[in-house]
C-alpha positions in Angstrom: 101.9 -29.4 231.3 104.1 -31.5 233.3 103.5 -34.7 231.6 104.3 -33.2 228.1 107.5 -31.6 229.2 109.0 -34.8 230.4 108.8 -36.9 227.4 110.1 -34.0 225.2 113.1 -33.7 227.5 114.1 -37.2 227.0 113.4 -37.0 223.5 115.8 -34.0 223.3 118.4 -36.2 224.7 117.9 -39.4 222.6 118.9 -37.9 219.1 122.2 -36.8 220.5 123.0 -40.2 222.1 122.1 -41.8 218.9 124.0 -39.5 216.7 127.1 -40.3 218.9 126.7 -43.8 218.8 125.9 -44.0 215.2 129.1 -41.8 214.4 131.2 -44.6 216.3 129.4 -47.2 214.6 129.9 -45.7 211.3 133.8 -45.2 211.9 134.0 -48.9 213.0 132.0 -50.0 209.9 134.1 -48.0 207.6 137.1 -49.9 208.9 135.4 -53.2 208.8 135.7 -53.7 212.6 133.5 -53.7 215.7 133.4 -50.7 218.1 135.2 -52.9 220.5 138.0 -53.7 218.1 138.2 -50.1 217.1 138.9 -48.9 220.9 141.4 -51.8 221.2 143.1 -50.6 217.9 143.4 -47.0 219.4 144.4 -48.1 223.1 147.2 -50.5 222.1 149.4 -48.0 220.3 148.8 -45.4 222.9 149.9 -47.9 225.7 152.6 -49.0 223.4 154.1 -45.6 223.0 154.1 -44.8 226.7 156.1 -48.2 227.4 158.6 -47.1 224.6 158.7 -43.5 225.9 159.4 -44.7 229.4 162.2 -46.9 228.1 163.8 -44.2 226.2 163.6 -41.9 229.2 165.3 -44.2 231.8 167.9 -45.8 229.3 171.5 -44.6 228.9 171.9 -42.1 226.2 174.1 -44.3 223.9 171.3 -47.0 223.9 168.4 -44.7 222.8 169.1 -44.9 219.1 169.0 -48.6 219.0 165.9 -48.7 221.3 163.9 -46.5 218.9 165.0 -48.3 215.9 164.5 -51.8 217.3 160.9 -50.4 218.1 160.2 -49.3 214.7 161.4 -52.9 213.5 159.1 -54.4 215.9 156.1 -52.5 214.6 156.8 -53.8 211.0 156.9 -57.3 212.6 153.6 -56.8 214.5 151.9 -55.6 211.3 153.6 -58.7 209.4 152.2 -61.1 212.0 148.8 -59.9 212.3 148.3 -59.7 208.7 150.0 -62.7 207.1 151.5 -64.7 210.0 155.2 -63.8 209.5 156.8 -62.3 212.7 160.5 -63.4 213.1 161.1 -63.1 209.0 161.0 -59.2 209.7 162.0 -58.8 213.2 165.1 -61.1 212.9 166.8 -59.6 209.9 165.9 -56.1 211.3 167.8 -56.5 214.6 170.7 -58.2 212.9 171.0 -55.0 210.7 171.2 -53.1 213.8 174.0 -55.1 215.0 172.4 -57.0 217.8 174.0 -60.4 218.8 172.4 -63.1 216.4 171.9 -65.6 219.2 170.2 -63.2 221.4 167.9 -61.9 218.5 166.7 -65.6 217.8 166.0 -66.3 221.4 164.4 -62.9 221.7 162.1 -63.4 218.7 161.0 -66.7 219.9 160.4 -65.5 223.4 158.2 -62.6 222.0 156.2 -65.1 219.9 155.1 -66.9 223.0 153.7 -63.5 224.3 152.4 -62.0 220.9 151.2 -65.0 218.9 148.5 -66.3 221.3 146.6 -62.9 220.4 146.6 -64.1 216.7 145.9 -67.8 217.3 143.1 -67.1 220.0 140.9 -65.3 217.2 141.6 -68.2 214.8 140.8 -70.9 217.3 137.5 -68.9 218.0 136.6 -68.7 214.4 137.0 -72.5 214.1 140.3 -72.2 211.9 141.7 -75.0 213.8 142.2 -78.6 213.2 143.4 -81.2 215.9 144.6 -83.6 213.5 146.8 -81.0 211.9 148.0 -79.1 215.1 148.9 -82.1 217.2 151.7 -83.5 214.7 152.9 -79.9 213.9 153.3 -79.6 217.7 155.2 -82.7 218.2 157.5 -82.2 215.2 157.9 -78.3 216.0 159.0 -78.9 219.6 161.7 -81.3 218.8 162.9 -79.3 215.9 162.9 -76.2 218.1 164.6 -77.6 221.1 167.4 -79.0 219.0 167.9 -75.9 216.8 169.4 -73.8 219.4 171.8 -76.5 220.7 173.1 -76.7 217.1 173.5 -73.1 216.6 175.4 -72.7 220.0 178.5 -74.6 218.3 178.7 -72.3 215.4 180.8 -69.2 215.0 178.5 -65.9 215.6 179.6 -64.5 212.3 178.5 -67.7 210.4 175.3 -67.9 212.5 174.4 -64.4 211.2 174.8 -65.4 207.7 173.1 -68.7 208.1 169.9 -67.0 209.6 169.9 -64.4 206.6 170.2 -67.3 204.1 167.4 -69.0 205.7 165.2 -66.0 205.8 166.0 -65.2 202.1 165.6 -68.9 200.9 162.2 -69.0 202.8 161.1 -65.6 201.3 162.0 -66.9 197.7 160.0 -70.1 198.2 157.0 -68.3 199.7 157.0 -66.0 196.6 157.6 -69.0 194.2 154.5 -70.9 195.6 152.3 -68.0 196.1 150.3 -68.8 193.1 150.1 -72.5 194.1 148.2 -71.7 197.2 144.9 -71.7 195.7 145.5 -75.0 193.5 144.2 -78.4 194.5 141.3 -79.7 196.4 141.8 -79.5 200.2 142.0 -82.6 202.0 139.1 -83.8 204.1 139.5 -83.8 208.0 140.0 -87.6 208.0 142.7 -87.5 205.0 145.4 -85.5 206.9 149.0 -87.2 206.4 150.2 -86.7 209.8 153.6 -88.2 209.4 154.1 -85.6 206.8 152.7 -82.8 208.9 154.9 -83.8 211.7 158.1 -83.8 209.3 156.9 -80.2 208.4 156.7 -79.2 211.9 160.3 -80.6 212.5 161.8 -78.8 209.7 160.2 -75.5 210.3 160.8 -75.9 214.0 164.6 -76.7 213.4 164.9 -73.4 211.3 163.1 -71.4 213.9 165.1 -72.9 216.6 168.3 -71.8 214.8 167.2 -68.3 213.5 164.1 -67.3 215.4 162.3 -67.2 212.0 161.1 -69.6 209.5 158.2 -71.3 211.1 155.3 -69.3 209.4 156.8 -69.4 205.7 158.3 -72.7 205.8 155.5 -74.5 207.7 152.6 -72.6 205.8 154.0 -73.1 202.4 154.8 -76.9 202.9 151.2 -77.4 204.6 149.5 -75.6 201.6 151.4 -77.7 199.3 150.3 -80.7 201.1 146.7 -79.6 200.3 145.8 -78.6 204.0 142.9 -76.4 204.0 144.4 -72.9 204.1 142.2 -71.7 207.1 142.9 -74.8 209.1 146.6 -74.6 208.1 146.8 -70.7 209.4 145.1 -71.6 212.6 146.6 -74.8 213.5 150.2 -73.4 212.8 149.6 -70.5 215.1 148.4 -72.6 217.8 151.5 -74.9 217.2 153.8 -72.1 217.1 153.2 -71.2 220.7 154.5 -74.6 222.0 157.3 -74.5 219.3 158.5 -71.2 220.5 158.4 -72.2 224.1 160.6 -75.2 223.5 163.1 -73.2 221.5 163.4 -70.7 224.4 164.2 -73.7 226.7 166.8 -74.9 224.1 168.3 -71.3 224.0 168.6 -71.3 228.0 170.3 -74.8 228.1 172.6 -73.8 225.0 173.5 -70.5 226.7 174.6 -72.3 229.9 176.5 -74.6 228.0 178.3 -72.1 225.7 178.1 -68.6 227.5 178.8 -66.5 224.4 175.6 -64.5 223.9 175.6 -60.8 224.4 172.2 -59.5 225.5 170.8 -56.3 225.3 167.8 -56.2 227.8 166.9 -52.3 227.0 165.2 -53.3 223.6 163.2 -56.1 225.2 160.2 -53.9 226.5 160.3 -51.7 223.4 160.1 -54.7 221.0 157.3 -56.3 223.0 155.2 -52.9 223.0 156.1 -52.3 219.1 154.9 -55.8 218.2 151.5 -55.5 220.0 150.7 -51.9 218.8 149.9 -52.5 215.2 147.8 -55.8 215.9 144.6 -54.3 214.9 146.1 -52.2 212.2 147.8 -55.4 210.5 144.3 -57.0 210.4 142.9 -53.8 208.6 145.9 -53.8 206.5 145.2 -57.5 205.4 141.5 -56.6 204.4 142.5 -53.5 202.2 145.4 -55.1 200.5 144.5 -58.7 200.3 146.4 -61.7 201.7 148.4 -62.0 198.6 149.6 -58.6 198.0 150.4 -58.2 201.7 152.4 -61.5 201.7 154.4 -60.2 198.7 155.0 -56.8 200.4 156.2 -58.3 203.7 158.2 -61.0 202.0 160.1 -58.4 199.8 160.9 -56.5 203.2 162.2 -59.6 204.8 164.5 -60.3 201.9 165.9 -56.7 201.7 166.6 -56.5 205.5 168.4 -60.0 205.4 170.5 -59.2 202.4 173.2 -57.0 203.9 173.7 -59.4 206.8 174.1 -62.3 204.3 176.8 -60.2 202.4 178.6 -58.4 205.2 177.7 -60.3 208.5 177.7 -58.0 211.6 
């Protein structure tokens, strides 16, 4: 009797456990992610919500509306970067529309990219979407351009900076939309046929745009790399890795420029909410990409960037 009852007790527990596990796995399979990724997708928004709520609690009353709206803009930017690799193109015009100082916006966008982009770059690197012959000239050109950009921006009036940034975002958006259908054309180059001087020039141009505005690296760099027949997967992964170094160089440039021309009006209350909001939808953005497809997601996010930038171009601050 004893021998018979023990197996039946353990057998009674097994189906319940198996059912629980299969339920979690079924939910993860439905979303097309692993269970670990599903947990991260749930945990990140919860942690981010707590960080934003804590900031709202301790912030002065007159700052709370800006904090909340900035957090919403950063959520949109987080979805954009995790789905199609665009971050500053959404974050920057959104913050300009809220009246945040243009130079502070650009520096903040690049500083946040140093923290946020490695999450996306790491996954592409592990998947093999990385080419050293593409990434290295991108890093060299991007670092130079991104360092010079802030020094150049420091000598321009604030109102002009706002309009220059908005114009760059709109131009980049139009270029991205115009060339979207060209991205699948042409045979990708082989690994030993990478035009490194041209890739370095692309990094210089995209880095300079990002150094001035905090936006443009993804759309400008990616569009020109694809038109140069760099394999799209290698272009995305290599560009994300290079963006980390570019953004860090731009932050240094902004620090030097601010010391030389002390005209930046920072708002430190929005920094934590922006970081939390950017990280919260990282898993959701990847799921969105799988649902919509890269082309449709790119069109939607590019149109959002243009819509946010138009008022700043027309009216300034």
